[in-house]
N, C-alpha and C positions, 0 to 999 in steps of 0.2 A: 347291670352286670353284678353278679354276686361277689362277695369277698372271697378270695382263694382260701381253700382249706389248708390248715397247718397240720403237718404230720408230727406226731409225738416223737421226742428224742432229745438227747442232750445237746445244748447249744454252747459252744465254746465262747469264752469272753472275747476272743480275738476274731470275732465274725467280720468278714470283709465289709468295708464301708461303702464299696462301690458296687452297684448292680446295674446290669443292662436289662432293660425290659423291651421285649420284641413282640410285636403282634403280627401273626401270620394269617393271611386271608384264607389259606388253605392249610388244613391240619396235617396233610401228608407232607407238606414242606416243613412244618413244625417238628414232626416226628423225625424227619431226616436230619434236620438241624440238631436235634437232641443227640443223635448218633455221632454226628461230626463234632459236636462240643465235647463229648466224652473222649474223642481221640485227641483233642487239644489239651486234655488234662483236667477238664472241669469235672469235679466229683459229682456223681448223680444226686447226692444229697444236697447239693448246692443249686439245684435246678428246681425252681418253682414252676408248676404247670397248671394252667386253667384250660381244661379241655373244651371242645366245642359245645358239649351239652350244658356247660355252665355259663356260656356266653349268650347274651340276649338274642342275637340273631341265629344261634344254633350252628354257626359256621366259624371256622378259623381256630386259632390257638394262641394263647399268650404264655410266653416264657419269661421268667424272671431269673437271671443268671448272675450269681455272685462272682465277682472278679477280685483277685488279689492285688492287682496293680493296674496302672493306666495302659501299659503295653498289652496285657491280657484283655482288657476291656476293648482296646482297638481291634484286636484279632477277633474277638467275639462279635463286635459290631459288623465287621467286614463279612464274616461268615453268615451272619443272619441276613444282612442285606442282599448277599448273593442268592439266598433262598427266597427273596421276595418279601422280607419283613419290613415293617415300619419300626425303627429303633429309637429308643430314648435311654439316657443315662439317668440313674437315680442315686443320690448320695444319702447317707444316713442323716436323719433329722439333727440339726444343730452343727453340721459340718460345713465348712466353707470350701469353695472350689480352689 
């Protein structure tokens, strides 16, 4: 799998330290999850997307979603799981749970 592409732009120093990484086996479910995440209040610039053509198998989608707190991360995880994703939490390097 390739490294996700980074979009240019300003990064604020208060970047959320908690990310939820979700792998969708079906990219249509991933696209629908993106729509639902924006209704939860996740800004679209806080969503990292790896599309199917950049995945080794050519199928699925990976979303990396920045969350501001544990409550938001729980909501994001639940939403992604409802859409069939495998979900993992990722903290910034050097941070403890």
